N, C-alpha and C positions, 0 to 999 in steps of 0.2 A: 313090266315093272313101271310103274307111272310115272308121267312127267312132269310131276310135285315135287318140291325139294323137300327131304329126309329132314328129320329135325325135331328139336322140341319145340312147341309152339310158345307164339309169345305170351310172357307172362301179364302184360298190362296191354286189354283189348276190351274194348265194347265201352261199359258204366267205368272198368277203372282208369281206360283213356278219357273220359267225358271229364272225370275226377282228376286227373291229371291238366286236362287242359286249363279247369277252371283255377288250380291251385297255383298255375305260372301265369293266370291272367289277374290273380290277387298277390301275387308276389314277384313280378317281372325281374326285381332286381337283387333274387334270392341267388344263393351260392347251391354248387349239387347235394351238398350233404343237408340243407335245410329243406330244398326241394324230397328229399327221399325223407326226410323226416317229419315232416308235414303229409308226404302220402303213406306214410306206416300208420299215422295217426288216423288220418281218415278212413281208409280201407283196410286196415288189417295186413297189408301184404308188405314184404319187409322186401328190398331191392337193394343194388349195389348203385353207385352210381356211373359205373359204366353203363349198365342194361338201361336207366333211367337216361342218360344220356343218348343213346341210339333211339328209345325209343319217341325222345322228343324231335330227332333229326327224321325218321321216319314219319312224322306228324306234321312234318314243316317249320317248328320252329329253330329259329336262329339268333344266337347273343350278338348283340351289333354296338358296338361303343359309339356314342353321340360323337358327332362332329365338335369340335372345338368351338369356344365361342366366338364370335369373330371380334376385334379389335375394334374400339371403341371411332376410329375416325380410321379409312382408309390408307392412309399414310404407315407406312412399316416403324415398328415403332424402333426408334433411335433413342441410344444411352450416351450419356457424359455430356461436354460442353456443347453448346449448339447457340445458334443463334438468337434462339428467345433468352438467353443469358446473357448476352452482349450488352453494352450499357451504346446506349443511344447518342448521337454525337457525332463529331467530325471524325477524322480519321488520324489525326493526329492528338488524340485524346489517349490519356493513358487510365488505367482503370482504378489510380487514386485521384483523378478528378472530379469535383461535384458534378452531379447531375443538373440540369433548369431545376427539378423540383428540389433540390437539395438547395442550391444557390438562391433560391427565392425565402426561402428560409432565412436565411444568413445574409442575405444583401445589403438591408439597410445599415446593419454594423459596421461594415467594410468600406459601402460605396461614401464620395462625399455628398454631405446633405444641399439638399435643395439651396440654390442661394448661395454656395461657395464662392467668395471671393480670391483670386490667384489666379497663378498658372493653373491649366488645366493638365489632366495625370497624362502622364506618358505612355502607360501603360493600364490594360484596364485592371478591377481588383478582384474580378474572378481569377484571372489568370495569374496574379500573387499569389492569392488563397490556394489556385490549384498548387501552387509550385512547392508552398508550405505541405501542403499535404502529401507530395509526391516527396519531400525529402521526410517528413513522419514516416511515411507507410515504407521505402524503403532502404533509410538508413544510412544514404550517401552524405561525401563531405557537400557543404554548400557550392563549394568549383569545379565538381563536379553536377552540378544542373543541365539536364541536356537544352541545347540549344534553342528549340521550341518555348522555352519560356525566358523570361525578361534576364537579364545578367543578373547574377547570383549575388552582387554585391548590393544592387536597387532591391532583390528578394531580402538577403538578409535583414538589412535598414529597415525593411517596413514589418518583417515580424517581431525585432526589437521593440519598434513603437508601438506597434499593436498589442503585444507583452506587457509594456509600462503601462498603457492601458487599461488593460484586464477586458479585451476583447473580447479572446478565449473564454474566458470565466463565466461574460456576460451572456456569451451564444448557448453556453451550457446548462448553467442556470434558465434561460428563456425554453430551448427544449425540454430540460428534464421538468417543467411543470407542464407542459403542453403534451410531455409524453405520458406524465401521471393524470391528468385528465382524460387521456383518451381511454387510460383502463380502466378511469372510475376511480381515483385515488385521489385524495386530500392533495392540494396543491405543493403545500409543508408537510416534509415530514416528522414525524413524536417519533421514531427509535431510528439509530444508528448502530453502527457496527464500525470497529474501528480493528486495525492491522497494519503490521509494517511488512516492507521487501527489503534486501539487502541486495545492491548488483553493483559490480566493476562497475571502475572508472579508466575512461580513457588518457593520455601522457595529456590533454589538452590544459590539463591544472586543473585547480580548483579544489573546494574543500572535501577533504576524504578522511579516512578513519578506517582502521581493521575492524570485522565482526569477529569476533573468537569463537561465537556459538555457529556462525554459519561459514566461518571461513574465509571469508570476502572481505577486497578489499576493495572500497570504492565511498557509496553512497547508501544512504537507506533512506525509503519513500515510505511517509505516514498518510494513509489514506483514511478519510472517514467517509463511510456511504451508508446510504439509507436503505430502507429493507430489500430495495427492489435491487439491489449492486451500483445506485445511481451515484457520483463521486458527490462531496455534499463541502469537504475542503481537502487539504493537501499541503503536507510540509516538508521539507529537502531535508538531512542533514545528513553528517558524516555519520558514516556505518559503525565506528566506536561510542556515539551516541545511544546507548539505553532507551527501551519503548518506554519503561514508567518516566525518562526525566523530559520525551519530548510530546508525550501524550497533553498533558495539559495543555499546551501551545496550542496544537491543531483541532485540540477538543473547545477550547474556546474563543478560535475561528470559526468554528463551524456554527455553536452556541450562537453567534454574536450575529449570523447570518441567518440565521433559523431558530426563532426567538419559540418556535413548539418544542421542540425535542424536548423528549421528559427521560428516556432512559438508552444505556450505552450498553452495547453487547462488549465482551472485549474475554478476551485468554488469560491465561494466567501468569502473563508475565504481568499486566497491570493490576492486580490482585495487590492486598495491602494498604501500605502508605498513597502510593499513588490512586488507586479508587477512592480512599475516605479524601485525598486532598480535591480531587475532582467535585465530591458530592459536597465537599465542605465549600468549597470556593464558585460551583455553577451550579443554578438549578438543573441538574440532572441526577437521575439515579444509575449508579453503575451495576449490571450485572456481569459476573464474572462465570462465562462456560468454563468448566472443565473435561478433561480427558476421564474416561472412568481409571480409578485408581489401581496400580498393579493391587496393594493387599484389601481390595473389598471395598464396599458401601454401608454406608448404616443402611441397617433392614428393620421392618416391623415383625414382632414374632407372629402377627397375625395376617401377617402375607399368604398369599399361595403356598401349597405346598411343593411344589414346584417350580426351580429357579428358573429364572429368565435363560435364554440362550446366550451364551457369551458371541465373540466375535467381533467384526468392526462395526460400528454403530456410526450415525449422521448424528453429530457434533450440533444444536440447533445454532441456527443464523450466523456460524462463525466462518461455514461455506461458500456465505455470500460474499465477504471482500477478498476472499481468495478466489473467488471465482472475475473478481473487478480484476485484478491482477493479472488473472492469465487471458483476460482482453486486453491490458494494456502488451503485454508482451506481444501480440501479435503485431504490432508496431516496431521494426527494427530497430528506429531510431533508439527506446524505451528498451532495448535492451543491454544497452551501456550508457552511462555518461558520458555525455562527449560535450559538454559545455561549463565553460567555468562559474557562473553566476547561476546560483540555484532557483531564482525566478524563473529563470530564462527552461528551467529543466521543469518548473511546476508548468510554465506555460506551454509544455509538449502533452503532459499528460490532459491540462483541460481539452486541449484542441483533439489528443485522441478518442478523451470521451466523449466529445460533439460530435466526433463524426460517428461516431457508434447511433447519437440518439436522432442523427441525420438520415440512415441509410434506415432508421426504422420508422421513420415519420412520413418521408418521402416513397 
């Protein structure tokens, strides 16, 4: 009996093995099934995947997984809040405080002008503005301001004085024009959107009412924004005041500030006599954006055979002002009305919108 191993000779050898080598070189990432199919197409020999795999192992071929790509930096990736996201400044700064870049955009409105005569300010104007932003963002009471800020009575008095002078509205108007220039838009808008939001009122007192539609007892904010969602005009009324009754006043205020307004988008609550009145008294065209009617819409017999798919549809332009309401609700002070005066409540909205633009520009 010989020393050689008895058994069936290998079916892939010689020229067939050379052909297999060429297939592997041409198709290095192919699966075993794909290699078997290509080998059968070229040589006419049909083999199973196990036979082909053993042949490749005897020939010295190995399937290797490429190593993962190295990270962009040698530092291990870290997810979540890190030092990069923190605001630079002193250790006693709060997240609501303005950065140096943000304060540079607003300092001239709150600082005393050059050559001011009288007693110098006891507290820095920036610290006073930071205290107002803290109350806006956290929603705390004036008497509960942290001790790192000036006395709350001083801050409250300064906020009331700035509100009466329209400082926050002036700041927002300046920042809005700068932002529109940055994104290559005209400084003055030509289209606006109007909508209202009913919010609760605290026991502090002041004008209030009951919104039977939203089941809310409190006040109602009427906002007019441009197509970017930036505030143009605001009015605070009792929640019992209907949208159609408060719309002419706030729209007239927006048209008076911005002579370039040509079109106003509104929902069906402003349709009918309200829209006709605004078009008659103001140089603006009112476009009512309605929801899809449950009974269908008017259609042309020559329209395509297959109807459009139903379901949720994004109403044009109306979502812009809804997003602005959501921006305001990030500030806890605006979740509920805590001030007796409606003018003070409007000033909080101007300050909140100005804070958004400050973060964008700086």
